[in-house]
C-alpha positions in Angstrom: 277.1 78.0 228.8 277.0 75.9 225.7 273.9 73.9 224.6 273.6 70.2 224.9 273.9 69.7 221.2 276.7 72.2 220.5 280.1 71.0 219.2 282.9 71.2 221.7 286.3 71.7 220.2 289.1 69.4 221.4 292.0 67.2 220.6 291.0 64.1 222.5 290.9 60.5 221.2 287.2 60.8 220.4 287.6 64.1 218.5 290.2 62.4 216.2 288.0 59.5 215.3 286.5 59.2 211.8 283.0 60.7 211.9 281.7 57.5 210.4 283.3 55.6 213.3 281.5 57.9 215.8 278.2 57.4 214.1 278.7 53.6 214.3 279.8 53.8 217.9 276.7 55.8 218.9 274.4 53.5 217.0 275.9 50.3 218.5 275.7 51.7 222.0 272.1 52.7 221.5 271.3 49.2 220.0 273.1 47.5 222.9 270.7 49.2 225.4 267.8 47.3 223.8 269.7 44.1 223.2 270.6 43.9 226.9 267.9 42.4 229.1 269.7 43.1 232.4 269.4 46.3 234.3 273.0 46.0 235.4 274.2 45.7 231.8 272.3 48.9 230.8 273.7 50.7 233.8 277.1 49.6 232.6 276.5 51.2 229.3 275.5 54.4 231.1 278.8 54.3 233.0 280.7 53.6 229.8 279.1 56.7 228.2 280.3 58.8 231.2 283.8 57.3 230.9 283.9 58.2 227.2 282.6 61.7 228.0 285.5 62.1 230.5 287.9 61.0 227.7 286.4 63.6 225.4 286.5 66.3 228.0 282.7 66.8 228.1 281.9 65.1 231.4 280.1 68.1 232.8 277.8 68.2 229.8 277.1 64.5 230.1 276.2 64.9 233.7 273.8 67.6 232.8 272.2 65.4 230.2 272.1 62.5 232.7 270.4 64.8 235.3 267.8 66.0 232.7 267.0 62.5 231.5 266.8 61.3 235.1 264.1 63.9 235.9 262.1 62.9 232.8 262.6 59.2 233.5 261.4 59.6 237.0 258.0 60.7 235.7 257.9 57.9 233.2 258.9 55.4 235.9 256.0 56.5 238.2 253.5 56.3 235.3 254.8 53.0 233.9 255.0 51.1 237.2 251.2 51.1 237.6 250.5 49.7 234.1 252.2 46.3 234.5 249.9 44.0 236.4 251.8 40.7 236.1 254.0 39.3 238.9 253.8 39.2 242.6 252.2 42.2 244.4 254.7 44.2 246.4 252.6 47.1 247.4 248.8 47.5 247.2 247.2 51.0 247.1 243.6 52.2 247.2 241.5 52.2 244.0 242.8 48.8 243.0 246.3 50.2 242.3 249.2 48.0 243.1 252.9 47.5 242.3 254.3 44.1 241.2 257.8 42.8 241.1 257.7 42.4 237.3 256.3 46.0 237.0 259.1 47.4 239.1 261.8 45.6 237.1 260.2 46.4 233.7 259.9 50.1 234.6 263.4 50.3 235.9 264.8 48.7 232.7 262.6 51.0 230.6 264.0 54.2 232.1 267.5 53.0 232.1 267.3 52.1 228.4 265.9 55.6 227.8 268.9 57.2 229.5 271.5 54.9 228.0 270.1 55.3 224.5 270.0 59.1 224.5 273.5 59.7 225.9 275.6 58.3 223.0 273.8 60.7 220.6 274.7 63.7 222.7 278.3 62.4 223.0 278.6 62.0 219.3 277.2 65.5 218.5 279.5 67.0 221.1 282.7 65.7 219.5 281.7 65.9 215.8 281.1 69.0 213.7 277.8 69.2 211.9 279.5 69.6 208.5 281.4 66.3 209.0 278.2 64.5 209.9 276.5 65.8 206.7 279.5 64.9 204.5 279.7 61.4 205.9 276.0 60.7 205.5 276.1 61.9 202.0 279.4 60.2 201.0 279.1 56.8 202.7 275.4 56.3 203.0 274.5 57.9 199.6 271.9 60.1 201.2 271.1 63.1 199.1 272.9 66.2 200.4 269.6 68.1 200.6 268.3 65.8 203.3 271.5 65.7 205.3 271.7 69.5 205.1 268.1 69.7 206.5 268.9 67.3 209.3 272.1 69.1 210.4 270.6 72.5 210.0 267.6 71.5 212.2 270.1 70.3 214.9 272.0 73.6 214.6 268.9 75.7 215.1 267.7 73.9 218.2 270.2 75.7 220.6 269.7 78.9 218.6 265.9 78.8 219.0 266.4 77.9 222.7 268.6 80.9 223.3 266.2 83.2 221.5 263.3 81.9 223.5 265.3 82.5 226.7 265.9 86.1 225.6 262.2 86.6 224.9 261.3 85.3 228.3 263.9 87.5 230.0 262.4 90.5 228.1 259.0 89.6 229.4 260.2 89.2 232.9 261.8 92.7 232.7 258.3 94.0 231.8 256.8 92.5 234.9 255.5 89.2 233.6 255.6 86.5 236.4 257.1 83.4 234.8 258.1 82.0 238.2 254.6 80.7 238.9 254.3 77.0 239.8 250.9 76.7 238.2 251.6 74.7 235.0 248.5 75.9 233.1 249.2 79.5 233.9 252.8 79.2 232.8 251.7 77.5 229.6 249.2 80.3 229.0 252.1 82.8 229.4 254.4 80.9 227.1 252.0 80.3 224.1 251.9 84.0 223.0 255.7 84.0 223.0 255.7 81.5 220.2 254.6 84.2 217.7 257.8 86.3 217.9 259.9 83.2 218.0 258.2 81.9 214.8 258.7 85.2 213.1 262.4 85.3 214.1 262.8 81.7 212.9 261.2 82.4 209.5 263.6 85.3 209.0 266.6 83.3 210.0 265.6 80.3 207.7 264.9 82.7 204.8 268.4 84.3 205.3 270.0 80.8 205.4 268.1 79.7 202.2 269.3 82.8 200.3 272.9 82.3 201.5 272.8 78.6 200.4 271.4 79.6 197.0 274.2 82.1 196.5 276.8 79.4 197.3 275.4 77.0 194.6 273.6 74.7 196.9 271.5 73.1 194.1 274.7 72.1 192.3 276.3 70.2 195.2 276.9 66.5 194.8 278.5 63.8 197.1 281.8 64.4 195.3 281.7 68.2 196.0 283.2 67.9 199.4 286.9 68.4 199.5 287.4 67.0 203.0 288.4 63.3 203.2 288.0 61.1 206.3 290.7 58.3 206.3 290.4 55.4 208.7 293.3 54.8 211.1 294.2 52.3 213.8 292.2 54.2 216.4 289.1 53.7 214.2 289.7 50.0 214.0 290.2 49.8 217.7 286.9 51.8 218.3 285.0 49.5 216.0 286.4 46.4 217.7 285.3 47.9 221.0 281.8 48.4 219.5 281.6 44.8 218.5 282.8 43.7 222.0 280.2 45.9 223.7 277.4 44.5 221.6 278.4 40.9 222.3 278.6 41.5 226.1 275.2 43.2 226.0 273.7 40.3 224.2 275.3 37.7 226.5 274.7 39.3 229.9 
């Protein structure tokens, strides 16, 4: 099973877009979530992300992301709903705790925005190679390649470290350590010692990557060093027009 940030090879419409177009598309969809003041509009953006994921052939991954974000959002919704005191009281609980209509709408809009803003990033990373993202940031945005390399390398290491941590936990389970406990503090106490071997493994991997980059002349790389070009086509123009339309609809609705 691939990670949530891993690139998925394909030949879909989204895969063929210019990497710069994908970055703009993800940014506009994220911004549209905060421009829209209507819950239905934000839900429409979530549905649009799912449709685009189906177009790119990664609908299963997007549904996994949606489920994970929904679990996190549920906790935030329950916490946030008790902090808004304005509006008409809908439910009154002991200890002077109550739920208002404005608090309910605000909390619902808050969690919907969280989900809708996170999904375009996952979609963009799933259909774009890290090297293309680094080259585009360096070429078009004039960001020094060292910084783009650090950004893309950090994103590459997230699934690697996650897989290594899972392997360490499986090794501990094989030795009889009970990680299935429902006690959060006990589980945290069991996980903290595992950070040491993960840190040592991470340092070794980073050191090896640094040596490899030095041998390939990393310090002499410039924005003009990349031999890959990213031409714009009709599909990119159509995608950018779609971005503008989505932003306008989000602002008007």
